[in-house]
All heavy atoms as an XYZ file, in Angstrom:
840
protein
N     -12.117      8.171      5.522
C     -10.952      7.394      5.315
C     -11.049      6.041      6.090
O     -11.451      6.011      7.198
C      -9.683      8.152      5.764
C      -8.417      7.349      5.639
S      -6.933      8.362      5.901
C      -6.831      8.502      7.625
N     -10.624      4.997      5.412
C     -10.601      3.660      6.027
C      -9.222      3.369      6.494
O      -8.277      3.246      5.641
C     -11.115      2.598      5.058
C     -12.548      2.888      4.626
C     -10.965      1.177      5.681
C     -13.055      1.994      3.553
N      -8.891      3.264      7.765
C      -7.570      3.025      8.230
C      -7.182      1.552      7.897
O      -7.923      0.684      8.156
C      -7.642      3.271      9.743
C      -9.066      3.012     10.099
C      -9.854      3.380      8.905
N      -5.970      1.433      7.358
C      -5.459      0.084      7.060
C      -4.847     -0.511      8.333
O      -4.985     -1.680      8.624
C      -4.411      0.156      5.911
C      -3.800     -1.182      5.635
C      -5.033      0.722      4.669
N      -4.114      0.279      9.051
C      -3.611     -0.129     10.308
C      -3.357      1.092     11.183
O      -3.218      2.152     10.676
C      -2.292     -0.930     10.119
C      -1.126     -0.079      9.547
C      -0.326      0.615     10.415
C      -0.960      0.047      8.213
C       0.725      1.404      9.931
C       0.041      0.859      7.693
C       0.911      1.539      8.566
N      -3.270      0.846     12.477
C      -2.973      1.927     13.372
C      -1.660      1.575     14.056
O      -1.582      0.594     14.788
C      -4.054      2.120     14.416
C      -3.794      3.217     15.373
C      -4.947      3.383     16.362
C      -4.630      4.559     17.286
N      -5.715      4.720     18.277
N      -0.612      2.326     13.857
C       0.651      1.985     14.473
C       0.623      2.257     15.975
O      -0.056      3.167     16.432
C       1.652      2.944     13.757
C       0.853      4.097     13.336
C      -0.472      3.532     13.021
N       1.314      1.426     16.737
C       1.455      1.627     18.115
C       2.843      2.200     18.371
O       3.854      1.515     18.187
C       1.244      0.323     18.929
C       1.510      0.539     20.394
C       0.592      1.220     21.214
C       2.728      0.164     20.958
C       0.872      1.448     22.503
C       2.991      0.454     22.300
C       2.087      1.061     23.068
O       2.371      1.293     24.389
N       2.893      3.383     18.853
C       4.138      4.002     19.202
C       4.117      4.444     20.626
O       3.301      5.312     21.063
C       4.413      5.247     18.344
C       4.588      5.003     16.809
C       4.700      6.274     16.073
C       5.750      4.098     16.550
N       4.949      3.836     21.445
C       5.083      4.196     22.847
C       6.105      5.325     23.055
O       6.613      5.904     22.076
N       6.395      5.616     24.301
C       7.300      6.703     24.583
C       8.734      6.403     24.060
O       9.421      7.339     23.504
C       7.343      6.938     26.061
N       9.146      5.157     24.110
C      10.521      4.789     23.667
C      10.627      5.003     22.099
O      11.613      5.533     21.638
C      10.862      3.363     24.052
N       9.583      4.562     21.400
C       9.584      4.700     19.902
C       9.528      6.197     19.511
O      10.217      6.572     18.609
C       8.443      3.994     19.292
C       8.564      2.451     19.398
C       8.059      1.897     20.775
O       7.477      2.644     21.541
O       8.346      0.722     20.977
N       8.761      6.959     20.198
C       8.615      8.373     19.907
C       9.963      9.097     20.224
O      10.426      9.928     19.432
C       7.523      9.005     20.775
O       6.289      8.332     20.471
C       7.360     10.493     20.486
N      10.626      8.729     21.312
C      11.882      9.346     21.611
C      13.023      8.980     20.647
O      13.788      9.830     20.181
C      12.327      8.962     23.028
N      13.024      7.684     20.237
C      13.969      7.269     19.259
C      13.748      7.963     17.874
O      14.709      8.342     17.240
C      13.938      5.746     19.069
N      12.535      8.136     17.484
C      12.218      8.817     16.192
C      12.641     10.267     16.351
O      13.212     10.819     15.378
C      10.727      8.775     15.959
O      10.297      7.461     15.783
N      12.350     10.944     17.424
C      12.782     12.316     17.639
C      14.297     12.494     17.589
O      14.821     13.412     16.962
C      12.216     12.868     18.948
N      15.028     11.503     18.213
C      16.492     11.562     18.200
C      17.042     11.399     16.843
O      17.952     12.123     16.429
C      17.027     10.523     19.158
C      18.541     10.566     19.226
C      19.123      9.471     20.192
O      18.337      8.808     20.888
O      20.337      9.292     20.116
N      16.484     10.488     16.047
C      16.940     10.251     14.682
C      16.718     11.515     13.832
O      17.617     11.887     13.090
C      16.185      9.079     14.013
N      15.588     12.198     14.010
C      15.336     13.426     13.283
C      16.281     14.563     13.740
O      16.775     15.331     12.893
C      13.927     13.880     13.460
C      12.846     12.960     12.791
C      11.441     13.396     13.183
C      13.057     12.978     11.318
N      16.572     14.587     15.031
C      17.486     15.602     15.520
C      18.918     15.370     14.991
O      19.666     16.311     14.812
C      17.539     15.610     17.053
C      16.247     16.161     17.634
C      16.126     15.929     19.157
O      17.106     15.449     19.774
O      15.073     16.221     19.702
N      19.266     14.091     14.756
C      20.579     13.786     14.124
C      20.644     14.118     12.653
O      21.701     14.061     12.035
C      20.910     12.290     14.387
C      21.162     11.836     15.802
C      21.228     10.383     15.912
C      22.453     12.500     16.357
N      19.459     14.431     12.065
C      19.417     14.804     10.676
C      19.178     13.663      9.708
O      19.509     13.736      8.524
N      18.657     12.494     10.228
C      18.454     11.366      9.371
C      16.972     11.091      9.188
O      16.221     10.967     10.150
C      19.109     10.144      9.995
C      20.573     10.199      9.927
C      21.428     10.523     10.952
C      21.360      9.894      8.779
N      22.699     10.449     10.526
C      22.736     10.116      9.160
C      21.157      9.532      7.488
C      23.851      9.902      8.325
C      22.203      9.319      6.639
C      23.528      9.500      7.108
N      16.591     10.969      7.949
C      15.234     10.498      7.653
C      15.267      9.051      7.183
O      14.197      8.422      7.037
C      14.552     11.334      6.564
C      14.276     12.799      7.002
C      13.692     13.555      5.786
C      13.352     12.870      8.169
N      16.363      8.519      6.909
C      16.511      7.178      6.407
C      17.708      6.490      6.988
O      17.875      6.451      8.182
N      18.584      6.031      6.110
C      19.618      5.145      6.469
C      20.751      5.870      7.351
O      21.769      6.321      6.792
C      20.312      4.613      5.235
C      19.324      4.002      4.282
S      18.426      2.618      4.985
C      19.000      1.302      4.042
N      20.491      5.950      8.599
C      21.423      6.657      9.511
C      22.135      5.735     10.464
O      22.277      4.545     10.219
N      22.549      6.318     11.572
C      23.319      5.522     12.552
C      22.563      4.336     13.162
O      23.088      3.349     13.542
C      23.866      6.475     13.661
O      22.822      7.107     14.279
N      21.244      4.556     13.304
C      20.428      3.456     13.900
C      20.402      2.232     12.991
O      20.467      1.131     13.377
C      18.945      3.913     14.096
C      18.714      4.807     15.321
C      17.807      5.787     15.295
C      19.480      4.624     16.463
C      17.541      6.622     16.358
C      19.260      5.410     17.590
C      18.303      6.405     17.511
O      18.073      7.201     18.620
N      20.379      2.513     11.662
C      20.360      1.466     10.654
C      21.717      0.753     10.702
O      21.744     -0.492     10.638
C      20.056      1.949      9.267
C      20.147      0.881      8.243
C      18.649      2.595      9.246
N      22.803      1.443     10.743
C      24.151      0.829     10.788
C      24.271      0.026     11.992
O      24.813     -1.113     11.972
C      25.215      1.937     10.720
N      23.770      0.505     13.198
C      23.848     -0.242     14.454
C      23.001     -1.538     14.321
O      23.405     -2.642     14.818
C      23.374      0.596     15.585
N      21.849     -1.454     13.681
C      20.964     -2.616     13.452
C      21.682     -3.632     12.597
O      21.662     -4.832     12.886
C      19.636     -2.219     12.879
C      18.809     -3.311     12.386
C      18.148     -4.140     13.321
C      18.738     -3.637     11.043
C      17.405     -5.237     12.857
C      17.983     -4.693     10.576
C      17.282     -5.528     11.527
N      22.286     -3.197     11.461
C      22.985     -4.087     10.606
C      24.139     -4.813     11.309
O      24.262     -6.039     11.168
C      23.544     -3.341      9.376
C      22.495     -2.869      8.420
C      22.999     -1.920      7.362
O      24.091     -1.335      7.550
O      22.339     -1.788      6.326
N      24.887     -4.049     12.112
C      25.968     -4.651     12.873
C      25.463     -5.721     13.870
O      26.042     -6.762     14.055
C      26.784     -3.574     13.589
C      27.610     -2.712     12.623
O      27.760     -3.088     11.471
O      28.027     -1.573     13.030
N      24.404     -5.305     14.611
C      23.852     -6.229     15.623
C      23.300     -7.504     14.983
O      23.502     -8.599     15.490
C      22.797     -5.519     16.426
N      22.651     -7.375     13.838
C      22.098     -8.577     13.157
C      23.208     -9.411     12.654
O      23.129    -10.702     12.708
C      21.175     -8.144     12.043
C      20.424     -9.234     11.322
C      19.609    -10.116     12.280
C      19.520     -8.662     10.237
N      24.275     -8.779     12.072
C      25.399     -9.609     11.630
C      26.049    -10.394     12.723
O      26.445    -11.547     12.573
C      26.422     -8.688     10.887
N      26.181     -9.776     13.913
C      26.757    -10.418     15.051
C      25.839    -11.627     15.523
O      26.307    -12.703     15.775
C      26.982     -9.445     16.191
O      27.870     -8.406     15.767
C      27.515    -10.101     17.459
N      24.575    -11.320     15.562
C      23.577    -12.288     15.979
C      23.607    -13.515     15.042
O      23.561    -14.658     15.480
C      22.159    -11.731     16.030
C      21.058    -12.732     16.325
C      20.879    -13.148     17.636
C      20.296    -13.253     15.298
C      19.951    -14.102     17.907
C      19.366    -14.202     15.627
C      19.111    -14.603     16.877
N      23.717    -13.272     13.746
C      23.750    -14.338     12.729
C      25.091    -14.995     12.621
O      25.256    -15.973     11.835
C      23.315    -13.770     11.347
C      21.855    -13.282     11.238
C      21.674    -12.654      9.920
C      20.948    -14.467     11.495
N      26.085    -14.434     13.385
C      27.461    -14.986     13.367
C      28.003    -15.017     11.961
O      28.620    -16.042     11.511
C      27.577    -16.390     14.038
C      27.080    -16.336     15.468
C      27.063    -17.714     16.127
O      27.326    -18.752     15.402
O      26.803    -17.790     17.305
N      27.873    -13.903     11.247
C      28.426    -13.793      9.884
C      29.901    -13.557      9.902
O      30.403    -12.778     10.757
C      27.721    -12.699      9.079
C      26.220    -12.845      8.931
C      25.643    -11.668      8.103
C      25.845    -14.140      8.269
N      30.626    -14.136      9.010
C      32.061    -13.905      8.881
C      32.311    -12.575      8.228
O      31.392    -11.864      7.804
N      33.576    -12.252      8.073
C      34.018    -11.003      7.483
C      33.625    -10.875      6.028
O      33.552     -9.773      5.454
C      35.495    -10.773      7.602
C      35.936    -10.546      9.080
O      35.048    -10.119      9.835
O      37.066    -10.801      9.376
N      33.388    -12.014      5.379
C      32.994    -12.048      3.944
C      31.534    -11.969      3.696
O      31.073    -11.955      2.556
C      33.604    -13.257      3.263
C      33.059    -14.546      3.833
O      32.653    -14.568      4.986
O      33.028    -15.589      3.100
N      30.691    -11.856      4.732
C      29.251    -11.777      4.612
C      28.743    -10.550      5.313
O      29.292    -10.161      6.332
C      28.574    -12.997      5.164
C      29.203    -14.230      4.450
C      28.405    -15.433      4.523
N      27.054    -15.280      4.029
C      26.060    -16.114      4.417
N      26.354    -17.128      5.240
N      24.838    -15.954      3.944
N      27.724     -9.898      4.814
C      27.290     -8.633      5.359
C      25.727     -8.578      5.433
O      25.043     -9.333      4.754
C      27.729     -7.472      4.469
C      29.194     -7.456      4.254
N      30.102     -7.004      5.181
C      29.993     -7.910      3.177
C      31.316     -7.126      4.707
N      31.212     -7.713      3.490
N      25.215     -7.701      6.233
C      23.810     -7.398      6.311
C      23.594     -6.038      5.707
O      24.327     -5.073      5.919
C      23.338     -7.392      7.810
C      21.955     -6.861      7.931
C      23.498     -8.709      8.449
N      22.538     -5.950      4.840
C      22.223     -4.678      4.235
C      20.709     -4.391      4.478
O      19.872     -5.116      3.920
C      22.519     -4.682      2.757
N      20.376     -3.406      5.189
C      19.038     -3.040      5.466
C      18.589     -2.137      4.286
O      19.394     -1.337      3.770
C      18.854     -2.261      6.817
N      17.425     -2.285      3.817
C      16.834     -1.415      2.733
C      15.558     -0.801      3.224
O      14.992     -1.196      4.255
C      16.577     -2.251      1.472
C      17.901     -2.781      0.860
C      15.698     -3.437      1.713
N      15.110      0.222      2.516
C      14.021      1.055      3.008
C      12.668      0.639      2.487
O      11.655      1.079      3.022
C      14.221      2.523      2.623
O      14.347      2.618      1.260
N      12.553     -0.267      1.478
C      11.281     -0.637      0.968
C      11.285     -2.123      0.564
O      12.344     -2.703      0.356
C      10.861      0.145     -0.249
O      11.806     -0.130     -1.306
C      10.856      1.665     -0.001
N      10.070     -2.729      0.466
C       9.948     -4.050     -0.014
C      10.474     -4.193     -1.441
O      11.071     -5.203     -1.795
N      10.200     -3.161     -2.307
C      10.672     -3.171     -3.624
C      12.221     -3.242     -3.645
O      12.782     -4.045     -4.433
C      10.223     -1.928     -4.410
C      10.826     -1.827     -5.790
N      11.978     -1.197     -6.037
C      10.363     -2.251     -6.948
C      12.275     -1.249     -7.344
N      11.310     -1.903     -7.940
N      12.869     -2.455     -2.806
C      14.389     -2.478     -2.780
C      14.862     -3.830     -2.347
O      15.828     -4.364     -2.849
C      14.863     -1.368     -1.868
N      14.140     -4.500     -1.376
C      14.587     -5.792     -0.942
C      14.415     -6.813     -2.036
O      15.338     -7.684     -2.236
C      13.708     -6.182      0.327
N      13.273     -6.782     -2.773
C      13.098     -7.706     -3.871
C      14.145     -7.509     -4.978
O      14.673     -8.450     -5.486
C      11.709     -7.540     -4.490
C      10.590     -7.985     -3.586
C       9.196     -7.511     -4.130
C      10.532     -9.526     -3.497
N      14.437     -6.195     -5.301
C      15.352     -5.884     -6.342
C      16.759     -6.406     -5.928
O      17.480     -7.101     -6.758
C      15.436     -4.373     -6.540
C      16.212     -3.944     -7.731
N      16.597     -2.650     -7.898
C      16.800     -4.624     -8.706
C      17.309     -2.530     -8.988
N      17.438     -3.732     -9.566
N      17.184     -6.139     -4.707
C      18.456     -6.620     -4.209
C      18.587     -8.164     -4.261
O      19.539     -8.740     -4.699
C      18.784     -6.113     -2.845
C      20.111     -6.412     -2.218
C      21.258     -5.955     -3.105
C      20.199     -5.866     -0.811
N      17.465     -8.803     -3.786
C      17.451    -10.253     -3.780
C      17.547    -10.883     -5.163
O      18.261    -11.857     -5.380
N      16.875    -10.243     -6.115
C      16.930    -10.709     -7.518
C      18.342    -10.559     -8.099
O      18.881    -11.477     -8.713
C      15.886    -10.016     -8.344
C      14.431    -10.418     -8.140
C      13.508     -9.400     -8.795
C      14.162    -11.838     -8.636
N      18.934     -9.410     -7.794
C      20.311     -9.199     -8.244
C      21.280    -10.175     -7.670
O      22.164    -10.672     -8.347
C      20.754     -7.744     -7.996
C      20.049     -6.656     -8.792
C      20.446     -5.255     -8.237
C      20.317     -6.779    -10.251
N      21.134    -10.454     -6.396
C      22.020    -11.405     -5.715
C      21.848    -12.790     -6.233
O      22.770    -13.598     -6.176
C      21.862    -11.313     -4.192
C      22.334    -10.089     -3.521
C      21.915    -10.045     -2.046
C      23.879     -9.953     -3.636
N      20.606    -13.097     -6.709
C      20.361    -14.423     -7.264
C      20.797    -14.544     -8.666
O      20.758    -15.562     -9.229
C      18.847    -14.723     -7.191
N      21.373    -13.406     -9.207
C      21.897    -13.457    -10.579
C      20.888    -13.178    -11.678
O      21.174    -13.346    -12.875
N      19.725    -12.647    -11.320
C      18.697    -12.363    -12.312
C      19.147    -11.077    -13.075
O      19.538    -10.095    -12.423
C      17.327    -12.152    -11.678
C      16.289    -11.663    -12.694
C      16.903    -13.428    -10.999
N      19.055    -11.080    -14.384
C      19.520     -9.964    -15.144
C      18.840     -9.929    -16.492
O      17.871    -10.654    -16.784
N      19.316     -9.078    -17.369
C      18.707     -8.869    -18.712
C      18.582    -10.222    -19.455
O      19.494    -11.053    -19.457
C      19.735     -7.958    -19.451
C      20.329     -7.170    -18.331
C      20.471     -8.155    -17.243
N      17.389    -10.371    -20.000
C      17.096    -11.617    -20.778
C      16.561    -12.739    -19.972
O      16.072    -13.719    -20.507
N      16.641    -12.603    -18.649
C      16.060    -13.735    -17.805
C      14.604    -13.640    -17.744
O      13.996    -12.544    -17.895
C      16.691    -13.693    -16.358
C      18.143    -14.045    -16.334
O      18.566    -14.803    -17.243
O      18.810    -13.618    -15.379
N      13.936    -14.751    -17.412
C      12.499    -14.800    -17.209
C      12.245    -15.242    -15.836
O      12.782    -16.178    -15.335
C      11.896    -15.786    -18.173
C      10.374    -15.871    -18.131
C       9.863    -16.858    -19.152
O      10.037    -18.053    -19.021
O       9.191    -16.357    -20.109
N      11.389    -14.490    -15.089
C      11.010    -14.742    -13.744
C       9.536    -15.135    -13.725
O       8.691    -14.299    -14.076
C      11.324    -13.577    -12.755
C      10.892    -13.954    -11.373
C      12.806    -13.249    -12.814
N       9.215    -16.324    -13.260
C       7.800    -16.789    -13.226
C       7.192    -16.367    -11.897
O       7.727    -16.665    -10.831
C       7.706    -18.298    -13.444
C       8.265    -18.701    -14.787
C       6.301    -18.773    -13.304
C       8.466    -20.164    -14.932
N       6.092    -15.669    -11.978
C       5.375    -15.228    -10.717
C       3.878    -15.585    -10.898
O       3.392    -15.739    -12.003
C       5.492    -13.704    -10.489
O       4.602    -13.020    -11.336
C       6.870    -13.238    -10.759
N       3.172    -15.661     -9.728
C       1.793    -15.851     -9.830
C       1.143    -14.614    -10.420
O       1.625    -13.493    -10.326
C       1.289    -15.959     -8.402
C       2.530    -16.158     -7.556
C       3.674    -15.646     -8.378
N       0.032    -14.782    -11.179
C      -0.643    -13.654    -11.787
C      -1.282    -12.754    -10.720
O      -1.449    -11.565    -10.907
C      -1.682    -14.081    -12.788
O      -2.616    -14.964    -12.177
N      -1.681    -13.363     -9.538
C      -2.262    -12.592     -8.456
C      -1.092    -12.179     -7.561
O      -0.621    -12.870     -6.712
C      -3.236    -13.470     -7.702
C      -3.939    -12.766     -6.598
C      -4.958    -11.836     -6.880
C      -3.607    -13.040     -5.268
C      -5.554    -11.179     -5.820
C      -4.307    -12.390     -4.240
C      -5.255    -11.499     -4.495
N      -0.637    -10.981     -7.792
C       0.638    -10.510     -7.186
C       0.685     -9.039     -6.886
O      -0.127     -8.297     -7.473
C       1.860    -11.024     -8.024
C       3.079    -11.295     -7.254
O       3.209    -10.887     -6.089
N       3.997    -11.984     -7.822
N       1.687     -8.621     -6.191
C       1.848     -7.183     -5.907
C       2.676     -6.555     -7.063
O       3.639     -7.100     -7.543
C       2.619     -7.000     -4.580
C       2.688     -5.580     -4.130
O       3.267     -4.742     -4.845
N       2.158     -5.278     -3.009
N       2.307     -5.341     -7.431
C       2.982     -4.655     -8.571
C       4.455     -4.436     -8.301
O       5.259     -4.465     -9.229
C       2.255     -3.378     -8.956
C       2.443     -2.289     -7.857
C       2.721     -2.846    -10.245
N       4.860     -4.311     -7.048
C       6.287     -4.052     -6.773
C       7.181     -5.243     -7.128
O       8.299     -5.106     -7.475
C       6.553     -3.636     -5.342
O       6.285     -4.689     -4.473
N       6.581     -6.504     -7.113
C       7.268     -7.636     -7.589
C       7.633     -7.464     -9.034
O       8.739     -7.767     -9.440
C       6.451     -8.917     -7.391
C       6.200     -9.222     -5.952
O       6.633     -8.461     -5.021
O       5.542    -10.196     -5.671
N       6.656     -7.129     -9.833
C       6.836     -6.938    -11.281
C       7.852     -5.816    -11.536
O       8.726     -5.947    -12.398
C       5.565     -6.596    -11.956
C       4.476     -7.636    -11.738
C       3.160     -7.221    -11.657
C       4.784     -8.967    -11.644
C       2.139     -8.181    -11.493
C       3.753     -9.929    -11.485
C       2.420     -9.538    -11.357
N       7.746     -4.725    -10.779
C       8.723     -3.633    -10.946
C      10.138     -4.047    -10.640
O      11.078     -3.614    -11.331
C       8.292     -2.399    -10.126
C       6.986     -1.824    -10.499
C       6.470     -0.779     -9.560
O       6.795     -0.812     -8.336
N       5.601      0.138    -10.037
N      10.325     -4.845     -9.575
C      11.670     -5.237     -9.211
C      12.262     -6.150    -10.335
O      13.455     -6.065    -10.618
C      11.666     -5.984     -7.856
N      11.451     -6.989    -10.894
C      11.879     -7.892    -11.997
C      12.308     -7.063    -13.169
O      13.380     -7.269    -13.729
C      10.795     -8.922    -12.359
C      10.517     -9.905    -11.205
C      11.119     -9.633    -13.644
C       9.251    -10.698    -11.311
N      11.447     -6.094    -13.554
C      11.819     -5.254    -14.712
C      13.001     -4.393    -14.429
O      13.825     -4.104    -15.317
C      10.603     -4.393    -15.053
C       9.376     -5.174    -15.553
C       8.157     -4.238    -15.766
C       9.716     -5.881    -16.854
N      13.213     -3.975    -13.173
C      14.343     -3.134    -12.828
C      15.710     -3.929    -13.019
O      16.753     -3.327    -13.242
C      14.241     -2.631    -11.379
N      15.626     -5.252    -12.961
C      16.810     -6.094    -13.210
C      17.070     -6.256    -14.708
O      18.010     -6.914    -15.094
C      16.667     -7.420    -12.552
S      16.657     -7.331    -10.713
N      16.113     -5.866    -15.515
C      16.222     -6.061    -16.952
C      15.647     -7.415    -17.367
O      15.760     -7.840    -18.527
N      15.003     -8.105    -16.455
C      14.432     -9.386    -16.696
C      12.989     -9.234    -17.154
O      12.468     -8.094    -17.131
C      14.492    -10.290    -15.456
N      12.340    -10.274    -17.579
C      10.976    -10.277    -18.007
C      10.139    -11.104    -17.062
O      10.594    -12.162    -16.617
C      10.893    -10.822    -19.444
C       9.471    -10.834    -19.908
C       8.746    -11.936    -20.124
C       8.676     -9.703    -20.275
N       7.469    -11.573    -20.571
C       7.428    -10.203    -20.660
C       8.920     -8.296    -20.229
C       6.368     -9.326    -21.020
C       7.835     -7.469    -20.604
C       6.620     -7.973    -20.980
N       8.972    -10.661    -16.747
C       8.096    -11.432    -15.851
C       7.184    -12.296    -16.695
O       6.624    -11.822    -17.710
C       7.309    -10.533    -14.934
C       6.269     -9.666    -15.670
C       5.474     -8.846    -14.620
N       4.582     -7.977    -15.320
C       3.329     -8.287    -15.784
N       2.926     -9.510    -15.601
N       2.585     -7.441    -16.412
N       7.015    -13.484    -16.234
C       6.078    -14.416    -16.917
C       5.078    -14.801    -15.824
O       5.474    -15.301    -14.781
C       6.773    -15.637    -17.439
N       3.827    -14.508    -16.025
C       2.798    -14.866    -15.015
C       2.219    -16.168    -15.314
O       2.059    -16.587    -16.475
C       1.689    -13.793    -14.993
O       1.103    -13.633    -16.263
C       2.202    -12.462    -14.477
N       1.902    -16.887    -14.282
C       1.262    -18.198    -14.406
C      -0.130    -18.107    -13.840
O      -0.430    -17.226    -13.034
C       2.040    -19.259    -13.662
O       2.038    -18.975    -12.220
N      -0.981    -18.910    -14.333
C      -2.359    -18.980    -13.858
C      -2.319    -19.325    -12.357
O      -1.520    -20.153    -11.902
C      -3.153    -19.996    -14.605
C      -4.611    -20.013    -14.276
C      -5.366    -20.995    -15.171
N      -4.779    -22.317    -15.191
C      -5.074    -23.248    -14.258
N      -5.880    -23.007    -13.268
N      -4.499    -24.443    -14.343
N      -3.129    -18.685    -11.519
C      -3.117    -18.923    -10.110
C      -4.231    -19.912     -9.781
O      -5.445    -19.665    -10.163
C      -3.379    -17.627     -9.377
O      -2.281    -16.683     -9.697
C      -3.320    -17.839     -7.885
N      -3.920    -20.936     -9.100
C      -4.929    -21.867     -8.592
C      -5.607    -21.222     -7.335
O      -4.937    -21.117     -6.305
C      -4.307    -23.236     -8.271
N      -6.809    -20.779     -7.453
C      -7.450    -20.046     -6.375
C      -7.547    -20.852     -5.088
O      -7.525    -20.273     -3.977
C      -8.866    -19.637     -6.791
C      -8.809    -18.501     -7.757
C     -10.235    -18.059     -8.081
N     -10.117    -16.907     -9.000
C     -10.764    -15.770     -8.771
N     -11.575    -15.693     -7.807
N     -10.564    -14.769     -9.615
N      -7.656    -22.152     -5.137
C      -7.796    -22.925     -3.968
C      -6.487    -22.932     -3.127
O      -6.518    -23.067     -1.901
C      -8.161    -24.380     -4.247
O      -7.114    -24.971     -5.010
N      -5.349    -22.599     -3.778
C      -4.074    -22.569     -3.071
C      -3.392    -21.231     -3.101
O      -2.391    -21.019     -2.461
C      -3.156    -23.640     -3.652
C      -3.674    -25.066     -3.552
C      -2.676    -26.043     -4.088
N      -2.350    -25.810     -5.497
C      -2.948    -26.377     -6.544
N      -3.925    -27.230     -6.334
N      -2.550    -26.115     -7.759
N      -3.835    -20.343     -3.948
C      -3.252    -19.001     -4.134
C      -1.736    -19.118     -4.483
O      -0.945    -18.434     -3.919
C      -3.469    -18.132     -2.977
C      -4.863    -17.701     -2.867
C      -5.739    -18.066     -1.915
C      -5.696    -16.892     -3.784
N      -7.006    -17.530     -2.155
C      -6.969    -16.848     -3.312
C      -5.349    -16.242     -5.013
C      -7.966    -16.125     -3.975
C      -6.371    -15.568     -5.661
C      -7.641    -15.505     -5.111
N      -1.393    -20.044     -5.316
C      -0.054    -20.163     -5.810
C      -0.126    -20.572     -7.277
O      -1.158    -20.955     -7.743
C       0.693    -21.212     -5.000
C       0.129    -22.594     -5.077
C       0.932    -23.601     -4.261
N       0.375    -24.868     -4.515
C       0.665    -25.936     -3.768
N       1.430    -25.827     -2.779
N       0.086    -27.101     -4.084
N       0.995    -20.546     -8.004
C       0.929    -20.901     -9.457
C       0.426    -22.296     -9.712
O       0.839    -23.247     -8.950
C       2.381    -20.748     -9.902
C       3.024    -19.895     -8.894
C       2.326    -20.109     -7.594
N      -0.433    -22.434    -10.612
C      -0.869    -23.802    -11.007
C       0.255    -24.471    -11.676
O       0.894    -23.886    -12.546
C      -2.102    -23.683    -11.898
N       0.579    -25.676    -11.350
C       1.787    -26.368    -11.852
C       1.793    -26.517    -13.326
O       2.860    -26.410    -13.960
C       1.956    -27.734    -11.157
O       0.774    -28.504    -11.438
N       0.662    -26.658    -13.967
C       0.697    -26.820    -15.442
C       0.901    -25.512    -16.171
O       1.408    -25.524    -17.292
C      -0.712    -27.406    -15.846
C      -0.933    -28.796    -15.443
C      -2.206    -29.255    -15.979
N      -2.549    -30.525    -15.335
C      -3.696    -31.108    -15.430
N      -4.649    -30.575    -16.120
N      -3.946    -32.274    -14.821
N       0.638    -24.411    -15.553
C       0.831    -23.107    -16.275
C       2.233    -22.537    -16.094
O       2.626    -21.644    -16.761
C      -0.209    -22.091    -15.787
O       0.044    -21.718    -14.472
N       2.980    -23.066    -15.158
C       4.344    -22.602    -14.932
C       5.208    -23.274    -15.856
O       6.061    -23.064    -16.536
C       4.815    -22.901    -13.503
């Protein structure tokens, strides 16, 4: 097996993980709510704005696309050299993905193909 990364977990992280499991949460539990509240306070958000933590990059992309108003019938242009979860999030909104040729020297969409 080729390791992609090795996480560093110290005693504090191990204890926090054990406590979350003892509370019965594998995901969006009290730690997440506390994080959302702390971040909203740090960002000085008013009562009409909120922080929402999500569990995956796909969920973040999907939520971002929905908040941007992307929906059925829309076309989202992305580089052809991309992660599959980007395409899945676009399709989950009912939109269609249009890939553009990628300029290898810059790893971004070539302006003529977009």
